[in-house]
mmCIF file of the protein (N, C-alpha, C, O) and its ligand, coordinates in Angstrom:
data_MODEL
# 
_entry.id   MODEL 
# 
loop_
_entity.id 
_entity.type 
_entity.pdbx_number_of_molecules 
1 polymer     1 
2 non-polymer 1 
# 
_entity_poly.entity_id                      1 
_entity_poly.type                           'polypeptide(L)' 
_entity_poly.nstd_linkage                   no 
_entity_poly.nstd_monomer                   no 
_entity_poly.pdbx_seq_one_letter_code       MINNGSDWTRNDYWSGPLPFTVDGKDKGLRIADLNNDGFPDFIRGKSGLEKA 
_entity_poly.pdbx_seq_one_letter_code_can   MINNGSDWTRNDYWSGPLPFTVDGKDKGLRIADLNNDGFPDFIRGKSGLEKA 
_entity_poly.pdbx_strand_id                 A 
# 
loop_
_entity_poly_seq.entity_id 
_entity_poly_seq.num 
_entity_poly_seq.mon_id 
_entity_poly_seq.hetero 
1 1  MET n 
1 2  ILE n 
1 3  ASN n 
1 4  ASN n 
1 5  GLY n 
1 6  SER n 
1 7  ASP n 
1 8  TRP n 
1 9  THR n 
1 10 ARG n 
1 11 ASN n 
1 12 ASP n 
1 13 TYR n 
1 14 TRP n 
1 15 SER n 
1 16 GLY n 
1 17 PRO n 
1 18 LEU n 
1 19 PRO n 
1 20 PHE n 
1 21 THR n 
1 22 VAL n 
1 23 ASP n 
1 24 GLY n 
1 25 LYS n 
1 26 ASP n 
1 27 LYS n 
1 28 GLY n 
1 29 LEU n 
1 30 ARG n 
1 31 ILE n 
1 32 ALA n 
1 33 ASP n 
1 34 LEU n 
1 35 ASN n 
1 36 ASN n 
1 37 ASP n 
1 38 GLY n 
1 39 PHE n 
1 40 PRO n 
1 41 ASP n 
1 42 PHE n 
1 43 ILE n 
1 44 ARG n 
1 45 GLY n 
1 46 LYS n 
1 47 SER n 
1 48 GLY n 
1 49 LEU n 
1 50 GLU n 
1 51 LYS n 
1 52 ALA n 
# 
loop_
_struct_asym.id 
_struct_asym.entity_id 
A 1 
B 2 
# 
loop_
_chem_comp.id 
_chem_comp.type 
_chem_comp.mon_nstd_flag 
ALA 'L-peptide linking' y 
ARG 'L-peptide linking' y 
ASN 'L-peptide linking' y 
ASP 'L-peptide linking' y 
CA  non-polymer         . 
GLU 'L-peptide linking' y 
GLY 'peptide linking'   y 
ILE 'L-peptide linking' y 
LEU 'L-peptide linking' y 
LYS 'L-peptide linking' y 
MET 'L-peptide linking' y 
PHE 'L-peptide linking' y 
PRO 'L-peptide linking' y 
SER 'L-peptide linking' y 
THR 'L-peptide linking' y 
TRP 'L-peptide linking' y 
TYR 'L-peptide linking' y 
VAL 'L-peptide linking' y 
# 
_pdbx_entity_nonpoly.entity_id   2 
_pdbx_entity_nonpoly.name        ? 
_pdbx_entity_nonpoly.comp_id     CA 
# 
_pdbx_nonpoly_scheme.asym_id         B 
_pdbx_nonpoly_scheme.entity_id       2 
_pdbx_nonpoly_scheme.mon_id          CA 
_pdbx_nonpoly_scheme.ndb_seq_num     1 
_pdbx_nonpoly_scheme.pdb_seq_num     101 
_pdbx_nonpoly_scheme.auth_seq_num    101 
_pdbx_nonpoly_scheme.pdb_mon_id      CA 
_pdbx_nonpoly_scheme.auth_mon_id     CA 
_pdbx_nonpoly_scheme.pdb_strand_id   A 
_pdbx_nonpoly_scheme.pdb_ins_code    . 
# 
loop_
_atom_site.group_PDB 
_atom_site.id 
_atom_site.type_symbol 
_atom_site.label_atom_id 
_atom_site.label_alt_id 
_atom_site.label_comp_id 
_atom_site.label_asym_id 
_atom_site.label_entity_id 
_atom_site.label_seq_id 
_atom_site.pdbx_PDB_ins_code 
_atom_site.Cartn_x 
_atom_site.Cartn_y 
_atom_site.Cartn_z 
_atom_site.occupancy 
_atom_site.B_iso_or_equiv 
_atom_site.pdbx_formal_charge 
_atom_site.auth_seq_id 
_atom_site.auth_comp_id 
_atom_site.auth_asym_id 
_atom_site.auth_atom_id 
_atom_site.pdbx_PDB_model_num 
ATOM   1   N  N  . MET A 1 1  ? 0.844  -1.199  0.000   1.00 0.00 ? 1   MET A N  1 
ATOM   2   C  CA . MET A 1 1  ? 0.000  0.000   0.000   1.00 0.00 ? 1   MET A CA 1 
ATOM   3   C  C  . MET A 1 1  ? 0.880  1.251   0.000   1.00 0.00 ? 1   MET A C  1 
ATOM   4   O  O  . MET A 1 1  ? 1.899  1.304   0.689   1.00 0.00 ? 1   MET A O  1 
ATOM   5   N  N  . ILE A 1 2  ? 0.486  2.228   -0.759  1.00 0.00 ? 2   ILE A N  1 
ATOM   6   C  CA . ILE A 1 2  ? 1.228  3.482   -0.847  1.00 0.00 ? 2   ILE A CA 1 
ATOM   7   C  C  . ILE A 1 2  ? 0.349  4.625   -0.364  1.00 0.00 ? 2   ILE A C  1 
ATOM   8   O  O  . ILE A 1 2  ? -0.787 4.773   -0.815  1.00 0.00 ? 2   ILE A O  1 
ATOM   9   N  N  . ASN A 1 3  ? 0.869  5.431   0.547   1.00 0.00 ? 3   ASN A N  1 
ATOM   10  C  CA . ASN A 1 3  ? 0.124  6.580   1.053   1.00 0.00 ? 3   ASN A CA 1 
ATOM   11  C  C  . ASN A 1 3  ? 0.297  7.741   0.077   1.00 0.00 ? 3   ASN A C  1 
ATOM   12  O  O  . ASN A 1 3  ? 1.407  8.241   -0.110  1.00 0.00 ? 3   ASN A O  1 
ATOM   13  N  N  . ASN A 1 4  ? -0.808 8.169   -0.546  1.00 0.00 ? 4   ASN A N  1 
ATOM   14  C  CA . ASN A 1 4  ? -0.724 9.251   -1.530  1.00 0.00 ? 4   ASN A CA 1 
ATOM   15  C  C  . ASN A 1 4  ? -1.047 10.605  -0.908  1.00 0.00 ? 4   ASN A C  1 
ATOM   16  O  O  . ASN A 1 4  ? -1.247 11.581  -1.632  1.00 0.00 ? 4   ASN A O  1 
ATOM   17  N  N  . GLY A 1 5  ? -1.101 10.682  0.404   1.00 0.00 ? 5   GLY A N  1 
ATOM   18  C  CA . GLY A 1 5  ? -1.325 11.954  1.070   1.00 0.00 ? 5   GLY A CA 1 
ATOM   19  C  C  . GLY A 1 5  ? -2.671 12.025  1.750   1.00 0.00 ? 5   GLY A C  1 
ATOM   20  O  O  . GLY A 1 5  ? -2.803 12.635  2.811   1.00 0.00 ? 5   GLY A O  1 
ATOM   21  N  N  . SER A 1 6  ? -3.683 11.401  1.141   1.00 0.00 ? 6   SER A N  1 
ATOM   22  C  CA . SER A 1 6  ? -5.010 11.446  1.747   1.00 0.00 ? 6   SER A CA 1 
ATOM   23  C  C  . SER A 1 6  ? -5.642 10.068  1.832   1.00 0.00 ? 6   SER A C  1 
ATOM   24  O  O  . SER A 1 6  ? -6.665 9.884   2.491   1.00 0.00 ? 6   SER A O  1 
ATOM   25  N  N  . ASP A 1 7  ? -5.048 9.134   1.185   1.00 0.00 ? 7   ASP A N  1 
ATOM   26  C  CA . ASP A 1 7  ? -5.631 7.802   1.154   1.00 0.00 ? 7   ASP A CA 1 
ATOM   27  C  C  . ASP A 1 7  ? -4.527 6.796   0.853   1.00 0.00 ? 7   ASP A C  1 
ATOM   28  O  O  . ASP A 1 7  ? -3.382 7.167   0.597   1.00 0.00 ? 7   ASP A O  1 
ATOM   29  N  N  . TRP A 1 8  ? -4.888 5.536   0.889   1.00 0.00 ? 8   TRP A N  1 
ATOM   30  C  CA . TRP A 1 8  ? -3.924 4.486   0.581   1.00 0.00 ? 8   TRP A CA 1 
ATOM   31  C  C  . TRP A 1 8  ? -4.273 3.860   -0.756  1.00 0.00 ? 8   TRP A C  1 
ATOM   32  O  O  . TRP A 1 8  ? -5.428 3.535   -1.032  1.00 0.00 ? 8   TRP A O  1 
ATOM   33  N  N  . THR A 1 9  ? -3.269 3.703   -1.560  1.00 0.00 ? 9   THR A N  1 
ATOM   34  C  CA . THR A 1 9  ? -3.463 3.117   -2.872  1.00 0.00 ? 9   THR A CA 1 
ATOM   35  C  C  . THR A 1 9  ? -2.683 1.815   -2.973  1.00 0.00 ? 9   THR A C  1 
ATOM   36  O  O  . THR A 1 9  ? -1.510 1.741   -2.606  1.00 0.00 ? 9   THR A O  1 
ATOM   37  N  N  . ARG A 1 10 ? -3.345 0.813   -3.467  1.00 0.00 ? 10  ARG A N  1 
ATOM   38  C  CA . ARG A 1 10 ? -2.653 -0.457  -3.667  1.00 0.00 ? 10  ARG A CA 1 
ATOM   39  C  C  . ARG A 1 10 ? -1.789 -0.373  -4.918  1.00 0.00 ? 10  ARG A C  1 
ATOM   40  O  O  . ARG A 1 10 ? -2.230 0.094   -5.968  1.00 0.00 ? 10  ARG A O  1 
ATOM   41  N  N  . ASN A 1 11 ? -0.552 -0.833  -4.783  1.00 0.00 ? 11  ASN A N  1 
ATOM   42  C  CA . ASN A 1 11 ? 0.342  -0.841  -5.942  1.00 0.00 ? 11  ASN A CA 1 
ATOM   43  C  C  . ASN A 1 11 ? 1.177  -2.111  -5.901  1.00 0.00 ? 11  ASN A C  1 
ATOM   44  O  O  . ASN A 1 11 ? 2.138  -2.216  -5.138  1.00 0.00 ? 11  ASN A O  1 
ATOM   45  N  N  . ASP A 1 12 ? 0.805  -3.051  -6.715  1.00 0.00 ? 12  ASP A N  1 
ATOM   46  C  CA . ASP A 1 12 ? 1.501  -4.341  -6.720  1.00 0.00 ? 12  ASP A CA 1 
ATOM   47  C  C  . ASP A 1 12 ? 2.854  -4.273  -7.401  1.00 0.00 ? 12  ASP A C  1 
ATOM   48  O  O  . ASP A 1 12 ? 3.631  -5.227  -7.352  1.00 0.00 ? 12  ASP A O  1 
ATOM   49  N  N  . TYR A 1 13 ? 3.134  -3.150  -8.032  1.00 0.00 ? 13  TYR A N  1 
ATOM   50  C  CA . TYR A 1 13 ? 4.382  -3.035  -8.791  1.00 0.00 ? 13  TYR A CA 1 
ATOM   51  C  C  . TYR A 1 13 ? 5.483  -2.336  -8.020  1.00 0.00 ? 13  TYR A C  1 
ATOM   52  O  O  . TYR A 1 13 ? 6.620  -2.261  -8.485  1.00 0.00 ? 13  TYR A O  1 
ATOM   53  N  N  . TRP A 1 14 ? 5.151  -1.817  -6.831  1.00 0.00 ? 14  TRP A N  1 
ATOM   54  C  CA . TRP A 1 14 ? 6.164  -1.139  -6.036  1.00 0.00 ? 14  TRP A CA 1 
ATOM   55  C  C  . TRP A 1 14 ? 7.167  -2.147  -5.514  1.00 0.00 ? 14  TRP A C  1 
ATOM   56  O  O  . TRP A 1 14 ? 6.812  -3.257  -5.118  1.00 0.00 ? 14  TRP A O  1 
ATOM   57  N  N  . SER A 1 15 ? 8.397  -1.751  -5.521  1.00 0.00 ? 15  SER A N  1 
ATOM   58  C  CA . SER A 1 15 ? 9.421  -2.590  -4.908  1.00 0.00 ? 15  SER A CA 1 
ATOM   59  C  C  . SER A 1 15 ? 10.505 -1.680  -4.369  1.00 0.00 ? 15  SER A C  1 
ATOM   60  O  O  . SER A 1 15 ? 10.522 -0.485  -4.665  1.00 0.00 ? 15  SER A O  1 
ATOM   61  N  N  . GLY A 1 16 ? 11.387 -2.221  -3.601  1.00 0.00 ? 16  GLY A N  1 
ATOM   62  C  CA . GLY A 1 16 ? 12.453 -1.434  -3.006  1.00 0.00 ? 16  GLY A CA 1 
ATOM   63  C  C  . GLY A 1 16 ? 13.431 -0.959  -4.059  1.00 0.00 ? 16  GLY A C  1 
ATOM   64  O  O  . GLY A 1 16 ? 13.379 -1.404  -5.206  1.00 0.00 ? 16  GLY A O  1 
ATOM   65  N  N  . PRO A 1 17 ? 14.322 -0.059  -3.681  1.00 0.00 ? 17  PRO A N  1 
ATOM   66  C  CA . PRO A 1 17 ? 15.283 0.503   -4.642  1.00 0.00 ? 17  PRO A CA 1 
ATOM   67  C  C  . PRO A 1 17 ? 16.302 -0.512  -5.133  1.00 0.00 ? 17  PRO A C  1 
ATOM   68  O  O  . PRO A 1 17 ? 16.870 -0.350  -6.213  1.00 0.00 ? 17  PRO A O  1 
ATOM   69  N  N  . LEU A 1 18 ? 16.534 -1.540  -4.362  1.00 0.00 ? 18  LEU A N  1 
ATOM   70  C  CA . LEU A 1 18 ? 17.482 -2.573  -4.768  1.00 0.00 ? 18  LEU A CA 1 
ATOM   71  C  C  . LEU A 1 18 ? 16.891 -3.932  -4.410  1.00 0.00 ? 18  LEU A C  1 
ATOM   72  O  O  . LEU A 1 18 ? 16.199 -4.058  -3.400  1.00 0.00 ? 18  LEU A O  1 
ATOM   73  N  N  . PRO A 1 19 ? 17.148 -4.926  -5.207  1.00 0.00 ? 19  PRO A N  1 
ATOM   74  C  CA . PRO A 1 19 ? 16.609 -6.251  -4.902  1.00 0.00 ? 19  PRO A CA 1 
ATOM   75  C  C  . PRO A 1 19 ? 17.366 -6.928  -3.763  1.00 0.00 ? 19  PRO A C  1 
ATOM   76  O  O  . PRO A 1 19 ? 18.597 -6.952  -3.739  1.00 0.00 ? 19  PRO A O  1 
ATOM   77  N  N  . PHE A 1 20 ? 16.605 -7.474  -2.828  1.00 0.00 ? 20  PHE A N  1 
ATOM   78  C  CA . PHE A 1 20 ? 17.234 -8.203  -1.731  1.00 0.00 ? 20  PHE A CA 1 
ATOM   79  C  C  . PHE A 1 20 ? 17.599 -9.613  -2.170  1.00 0.00 ? 20  PHE A C  1 
ATOM   80  O  O  . PHE A 1 20 ? 18.573 -10.210 -1.711  1.00 0.00 ? 20  PHE A O  1 
ATOM   81  N  N  . THR A 1 21 ? 16.786 -10.105 -3.062  1.00 0.00 ? 21  THR A N  1 
ATOM   82  C  CA . THR A 1 21 ? 17.088 -11.427 -3.597  1.00 0.00 ? 21  THR A CA 1 
ATOM   83  C  C  . THR A 1 21 ? 16.849 -11.409 -5.100  1.00 0.00 ? 21  THR A C  1 
ATOM   84  O  O  . THR A 1 21 ? 16.013 -10.652 -5.593  1.00 0.00 ? 21  THR A O  1 
ATOM   85  N  N  . VAL A 1 22 ? 17.570 -12.226 -5.810  1.00 0.00 ? 22  VAL A N  1 
ATOM   86  C  CA . VAL A 1 22 ? 17.363 -12.393 -7.242  1.00 0.00 ? 22  VAL A CA 1 
ATOM   87  C  C  . VAL A 1 22 ? 17.258 -13.889 -7.505  1.00 0.00 ? 22  VAL A C  1 
ATOM   88  O  O  . VAL A 1 22 ? 18.171 -14.655 -7.195  1.00 0.00 ? 22  VAL A O  1 
ATOM   89  N  N  . ASP A 1 23 ? 16.141 -14.288 -8.077  1.00 0.00 ? 23  ASP A N  1 
ATOM   90  C  CA . ASP A 1 23 ? 15.881 -15.705 -8.334  1.00 0.00 ? 23  ASP A CA 1 
ATOM   91  C  C  . ASP A 1 23 ? 16.021 -16.533 -7.060  1.00 0.00 ? 23  ASP A C  1 
ATOM   92  O  O  . ASP A 1 23 ? 16.477 -17.676 -7.090  1.00 0.00 ? 23  ASP A O  1 
ATOM   93  N  N  . GLY A 1 24 ? 15.616 -15.931 -5.935  1.00 0.00 ? 24  GLY A N  1 
ATOM   94  C  CA . GLY A 1 24 ? 15.635 -16.655 -4.673  1.00 0.00 ? 24  GLY A CA 1 
ATOM   95  C  C  . GLY A 1 24 ? 16.994 -16.700 -4.004  1.00 0.00 ? 24  GLY A C  1 
ATOM   96  O  O  . GLY A 1 24 ? 17.151 -17.325 -2.956  1.00 0.00 ? 24  GLY A O  1 
ATOM   97  N  N  . LYS A 1 25 ? 17.989 -16.034 -4.607  1.00 0.00 ? 25  LYS A N  1 
ATOM   98  C  CA . LYS A 1 25 ? 19.334 -16.035 -4.025  1.00 0.00 ? 25  LYS A CA 1 
ATOM   99  C  C  . LYS A 1 25 ? 19.574 -14.735 -3.266  1.00 0.00 ? 25  LYS A C  1 
ATOM   100 O  O  . LYS A 1 25 ? 19.262 -13.650 -3.755  1.00 0.00 ? 25  LYS A O  1 
ATOM   101 N  N  . ASP A 1 26 ? 20.123 -14.857 -2.085  1.00 0.00 ? 26  ASP A N  1 
ATOM   102 C  CA . ASP A 1 26 ? 20.432 -13.688 -1.275  1.00 0.00 ? 26  ASP A CA 1 
ATOM   103 C  C  . ASP A 1 26 ? 21.552 -12.886 -1.936  1.00 0.00 ? 26  ASP A C  1 
ATOM   104 O  O  . ASP A 1 26 ? 22.634 -13.410 -2.199  1.00 0.00 ? 26  ASP A O  1 
ATOM   105 N  N  . LYS A 1 27 ? 21.277 -11.609 -2.202  1.00 0.00 ? 27  LYS A N  1 
ATOM   106 C  CA . LYS A 1 27 ? 22.279 -10.765 -2.857  1.00 0.00 ? 27  LYS A CA 1 
ATOM   107 C  C  . LYS A 1 27 ? 23.168 -10.045 -1.857  1.00 0.00 ? 27  LYS A C  1 
ATOM   108 O  O  . LYS A 1 27 ? 23.983 -9.204  -2.238  1.00 0.00 ? 27  LYS A O  1 
ATOM   109 N  N  . GLY A 1 28 ? 23.015 -10.368 -0.596  1.00 0.00 ? 28  GLY A N  1 
ATOM   110 C  CA . GLY A 1 28 ? 23.881 -9.774  0.419   1.00 0.00 ? 28  GLY A CA 1 
ATOM   111 C  C  . GLY A 1 28 ? 23.488 -8.359  0.795   1.00 0.00 ? 28  GLY A C  1 
ATOM   112 O  O  . GLY A 1 28 ? 24.282 -7.625  1.384   1.00 0.00 ? 28  GLY A O  1 
ATOM   113 N  N  . LEU A 1 29 ? 22.250 -7.966  0.454   1.00 0.00 ? 29  LEU A N  1 
ATOM   114 C  CA . LEU A 1 29 ? 21.819 -6.613  0.764   1.00 0.00 ? 29  LEU A CA 1 
ATOM   115 C  C  . LEU A 1 29 ? 21.243 -6.549  2.173   1.00 0.00 ? 29  LEU A C  1 
ATOM   116 O  O  . LEU A 1 29 ? 20.427 -7.384  2.564   1.00 0.00 ? 29  LEU A O  1 
ATOM   117 N  N  . ARG A 1 30 ? 21.676 -5.556  2.920   1.00 0.00 ? 30  ARG A N  1 
ATOM   118 C  CA . ARG A 1 30 ? 21.191 -5.378  4.283   1.00 0.00 ? 30  ARG A CA 1 
ATOM   119 C  C  . ARG A 1 30 ? 20.874 -3.907  4.506   1.00 0.00 ? 30  ARG A C  1 
ATOM   120 O  O  . ARG A 1 30 ? 21.327 -3.037  3.761   1.00 0.00 ? 30  ARG A O  1 
ATOM   121 N  N  . ILE A 1 31 ? 20.086 -3.646  5.545   1.00 0.00 ? 31  ILE A N  1 
ATOM   122 C  CA . ILE A 1 31 ? 19.765 -2.268  5.901   1.00 0.00 ? 31  ILE A CA 1 
ATOM   123 C  C  . ILE A 1 31 ? 20.235 -1.997  7.321   1.00 0.00 ? 31  ILE A C  1 
ATOM   124 O  O  . ILE A 1 31 ? 19.925 -2.757  8.239   1.00 0.00 ? 31  ILE A O  1 
ATOM   125 N  N  . ALA A 1 32 ? 20.974 -0.924  7.500   1.00 0.00 ? 32  ALA A N  1 
ATOM   126 C  CA . ALA A 1 32 ? 21.412 -0.513  8.829   1.00 0.00 ? 32  ALA A CA 1 
ATOM   127 C  C  . ALA A 1 32 ? 21.756 0.979   8.761   1.00 0.00 ? 32  ALA A C  1 
ATOM   128 O  O  . ALA A 1 32 ? 22.111 1.499   7.703   1.00 0.00 ? 32  ALA A O  1 
ATOM   129 N  N  . ASP A 1 33 ? 21.646 1.645   9.893   1.00 0.00 ? 33  ASP A N  1 
ATOM   130 C  CA . ASP A 1 33 ? 21.977 3.068   9.920   1.00 0.00 ? 33  ASP A CA 1 
ATOM   131 C  C  . ASP A 1 33 ? 23.472 3.227   10.208  1.00 0.00 ? 33  ASP A C  1 
ATOM   132 O  O  . ASP A 1 33 ? 23.897 3.292   11.361  1.00 0.00 ? 33  ASP A O  1 
ATOM   133 N  N  . LEU A 1 34 ? 24.241 3.285   9.148   1.00 0.00 ? 34  LEU A N  1 
ATOM   134 C  CA . LEU A 1 34 ? 25.694 3.302   9.298   1.00 0.00 ? 34  LEU A CA 1 
ATOM   135 C  C  . LEU A 1 34 ? 26.238 4.631   9.793   1.00 0.00 ? 34  LEU A C  1 
ATOM   136 O  O  . LEU A 1 34 ? 27.137 4.662   10.633  1.00 0.00 ? 34  LEU A O  1 
ATOM   137 N  N  . ASN A 1 35 ? 25.695 5.736   9.275   1.00 0.00 ? 35  ASN A N  1 
ATOM   138 C  CA . ASN A 1 35 ? 26.259 7.044   9.616   1.00 0.00 ? 35  ASN A CA 1 
ATOM   139 C  C  . ASN A 1 35 ? 25.460 7.751   10.707  1.00 0.00 ? 35  ASN A C  1 
ATOM   140 O  O  . ASN A 1 35 ? 25.674 8.932   10.980  1.00 0.00 ? 35  ASN A O  1 
ATOM   141 N  N  . ASN A 1 36 ? 24.531 7.011   11.331  1.00 0.00 ? 36  ASN A N  1 
ATOM   142 C  CA . ASN A 1 36 ? 23.823 7.517   12.504  1.00 0.00 ? 36  ASN A CA 1 
ATOM   143 C  C  . ASN A 1 36 ? 23.043 8.802   12.235  1.00 0.00 ? 36  ASN A C  1 
ATOM   144 O  O  . ASN A 1 36 ? 22.916 9.654   13.114  1.00 0.00 ? 36  ASN A O  1 
ATOM   145 N  N  . ASP A 1 37 ? 22.517 8.936   11.000  1.00 0.00 ? 37  ASP A N  1 
ATOM   146 C  CA . ASP A 1 37 ? 21.728 10.123  10.684  1.00 0.00 ? 37  ASP A CA 1 
ATOM   147 C  C  . ASP A 1 37 ? 20.227 9.880   10.885  1.00 0.00 ? 37  ASP A C  1 
ATOM   148 O  O  . ASP A 1 37 ? 19.402 10.750  10.605  1.00 0.00 ? 37  ASP A O  1 
ATOM   149 N  N  . GLY A 1 38 ? 19.896 8.694   11.371  1.00 0.00 ? 38  GLY A N  1 
ATOM   150 C  CA . GLY A 1 38 ? 18.512 8.384   11.642  1.00 0.00 ? 38  GLY A CA 1 
ATOM   151 C  C  . GLY A 1 38 ? 17.786 7.740   10.480  1.00 0.00 ? 38  GLY A C  1 
ATOM   152 O  O  . GLY A 1 38 ? 16.635 7.323   10.614  1.00 0.00 ? 38  GLY A O  1 
ATOM   153 N  N  . PHE A 1 39 ? 18.460 7.656   9.326   1.00 0.00 ? 39  PHE A N  1 
ATOM   154 C  CA . PHE A 1 39 ? 17.857 7.023   8.157   1.00 0.00 ? 39  PHE A CA 1 
ATOM   155 C  C  . PHE A 1 39 ? 18.591 5.727   7.848   1.00 0.00 ? 39  PHE A C  1 
ATOM   156 O  O  . PHE A 1 39 ? 19.816 5.666   7.942   1.00 0.00 ? 39  PHE A O  1 
ATOM   157 N  N  . PRO A 1 40 ? 17.854 4.709   7.485   1.00 0.00 ? 40  PRO A N  1 
ATOM   158 C  CA . PRO A 1 40 ? 18.515 3.430   7.186   1.00 0.00 ? 40  PRO A CA 1 
ATOM   159 C  C  . PRO A 1 40 ? 19.348 3.514   5.917   1.00 0.00 ? 40  PRO A C  1 
ATOM   160 O  O  . PRO A 1 40 ? 18.947 4.130   4.929   1.00 0.00 ? 40  PRO A O  1 
ATOM   161 N  N  . ASP A 1 41 ? 20.505 2.890   5.962   1.00 0.00 ? 41  ASP A N  1 
ATOM   162 C  CA . ASP A 1 41 ? 21.392 2.860   4.807   1.00 0.00 ? 41  ASP A CA 1 
ATOM   163 C  C  . ASP A 1 41 ? 21.421 1.445   4.238   1.00 0.00 ? 41  ASP A C  1 
ATOM   164 O  O  . ASP A 1 41 ? 21.318 0.458   4.967   1.00 0.00 ? 41  ASP A O  1 
ATOM   165 N  N  . PHE A 1 42 ? 21.561 1.376   2.935   1.00 0.00 ? 42  PHE A N  1 
ATOM   166 C  CA . PHE A 1 42 ? 21.689 0.066   2.305   1.00 0.00 ? 42  PHE A CA 1 
ATOM   167 C  C  . PHE A 1 42 ? 23.143 -0.379  2.318   1.00 0.00 ? 42  PHE A C  1 
ATOM   168 O  O  . PHE A 1 42 ? 24.061 0.395   2.049   1.00 0.00 ? 42  PHE A O  1 
ATOM   169 N  N  . ILE A 1 43 ? 23.313 -1.626  2.633   1.00 0.00 ? 43  ILE A N  1 
ATOM   170 C  CA . ILE A 1 43 ? 24.649 -2.211  2.623   1.00 0.00 ? 43  ILE A CA 1 
ATOM   171 C  C  . ILE A 1 43 ? 24.616 -3.389  1.664   1.00 0.00 ? 43  ILE A C  1 
ATOM   172 O  O  . ILE A 1 43 ? 23.770 -4.274  1.789   1.00 0.00 ? 43  ILE A O  1 
ATOM   173 N  N  . ARG A 1 44 ? 25.521 -3.399  0.723   1.00 0.00 ? 44  ARG A N  1 
ATOM   174 C  CA . ARG A 1 44 ? 25.547 -4.518  -0.195  1.00 0.00 ? 44  ARG A CA 1 
ATOM   175 C  C  . ARG A 1 44 ? 26.854 -5.268  -0.012  1.00 0.00 ? 44  ARG A C  1 
ATOM   176 O  O  . ARG A 1 44 ? 27.932 -4.764  -0.327  1.00 0.00 ? 44  ARG A O  1 
ATOM   177 N  N  . GLY A 1 45 ? 26.736 -6.464  0.496   1.00 0.00 ? 45  GLY A N  1 
ATOM   178 C  CA . GLY A 1 45 ? 27.928 -7.283  0.735   1.00 0.00 ? 45  GLY A CA 1 
ATOM   179 C  C  . GLY A 1 45 ? 28.412 -7.919  -0.554  1.00 0.00 ? 45  GLY A C  1 
ATOM   180 O  O  . GLY A 1 45 ? 27.684 -8.026  -1.540  1.00 0.00 ? 45  GLY A O  1 
ATOM   181 N  N  . LYS A 1 46 ? 29.635 -8.325  -0.511  1.00 0.00 ? 46  LYS A N  1 
ATOM   182 C  CA . LYS A 1 46 ? 30.230 -8.968  -1.672  1.00 0.00 ? 46  LYS A CA 1 
ATOM   183 C  C  . LYS A 1 46 ? 29.882 -10.454 -1.651  1.00 0.00 ? 46  LYS A C  1 
ATOM   184 O  O  . LYS A 1 46 ? 30.123 -11.153 -0.667  1.00 0.00 ? 46  LYS A O  1 
ATOM   185 N  N  . SER A 1 47 ? 29.326 -10.904 -2.732  1.00 0.00 ? 47  SER A N  1 
ATOM   186 C  CA . SER A 1 47 ? 28.924 -12.305 -2.783  1.00 0.00 ? 47  SER A CA 1 
ATOM   187 C  C  . SER A 1 47 ? 30.128 -13.216 -2.933  1.00 0.00 ? 47  SER A C  1 
ATOM   188 O  O  . SER A 1 47 ? 30.980 -12.995 -3.793  1.00 0.00 ? 47  SER A O  1 
ATOM   189 N  N  . GLY A 1 48 ? 30.196 -14.210 -2.119  1.00 0.00 ? 48  GLY A N  1 
ATOM   190 C  CA . GLY A 1 48 ? 31.299 -15.171 -2.218  1.00 0.00 ? 48  GLY A CA 1 
ATOM   191 C  C  . GLY A 1 48 ? 31.112 -16.146 -3.362  1.00 0.00 ? 48  GLY A C  1 
ATOM   192 O  O  . GLY A 1 48 ? 32.019 -16.909 -3.696  1.00 0.00 ? 48  GLY A O  1 
ATOM   193 N  N  . LEU A 1 49 ? 29.920 -16.116 -3.966  1.00 0.00 ? 49  LEU A N  1 
ATOM   194 C  CA . LEU A 1 49 ? 29.640 -17.058 -5.033  1.00 0.00 ? 49  LEU A CA 1 
ATOM   195 C  C  . LEU A 1 49 ? 30.036 -16.527 -6.403  1.00 0.00 ? 49  LEU A C  1 
ATOM   196 O  O  . LEU A 1 49 ? 30.179 -17.288 -7.360  1.00 0.00 ? 49  LEU A O  1 
ATOM   197 N  N  . GLU A 1 50 ? 30.214 -15.198 -6.485  1.00 0.00 ? 50  GLU A N  1 
ATOM   198 C  CA . GLU A 1 50 ? 30.542 -14.599 -7.779  1.00 0.00 ? 50  GLU A CA 1 
ATOM   199 C  C  . GLU A 1 50 ? 32.052 -14.472 -7.933  1.00 0.00 ? 50  GLU A C  1 
ATOM   200 O  O  . GLU A 1 50 ? 32.753 -14.065 -7.007  1.00 0.00 ? 50  GLU A O  1 
ATOM   201 N  N  . LYS A 1 51 ? 32.531 -14.820 -9.091  1.00 0.00 ? 51  LYS A N  1 
ATOM   202 C  CA . LYS A 1 51 ? 33.962 -14.711 -9.353  1.00 0.00 ? 51  LYS A CA 1 
ATOM   203 C  C  . LYS A 1 51 ? 34.312 -13.298 -9.790  1.00 0.00 ? 51  LYS A C  1 
ATOM   204 O  O  . LYS A 1 51 ? 33.581 -12.685 -10.567 1.00 0.00 ? 51  LYS A O  1 
ATOM   205 N  N  . ALA A 1 52 ? 35.423 -12.785 -9.293  1.00 0.00 ? 52  ALA A N  1 
ATOM   206 C  CA . ALA A 1 52 ? 35.832 -11.418 -9.617  1.00 0.00 ? 52  ALA A CA 1 
ATOM   207 C  C  . ALA A 1 52 ? 36.349 -11.366 -11.063 1.00 0.00 ? 52  ALA A C  1 
ATOM   208 O  O  . ALA A 1 52 ? 36.745 -10.302 -11.539 1.00 0.00 ? 52  ALA A O  1 
HETATM 209 CA CA . CA  B 2 .  ? 22.102 6.586   7.782   1.00 0.00 2 101 CA  A CA 1 
# 
């Protein structure tokens, strides 16, 4: 559900800014407030499964 200011609208197409999983595989994405500004930060870990 998305709050449009006065009501809630259903939107099945909304998704986060980055995928947490792709094809069911964990992409190493986490959320934590790293710089202590009160807003959550995205952390993307390096996958051990991908070759450099
Ligand atoms: Ca932050």
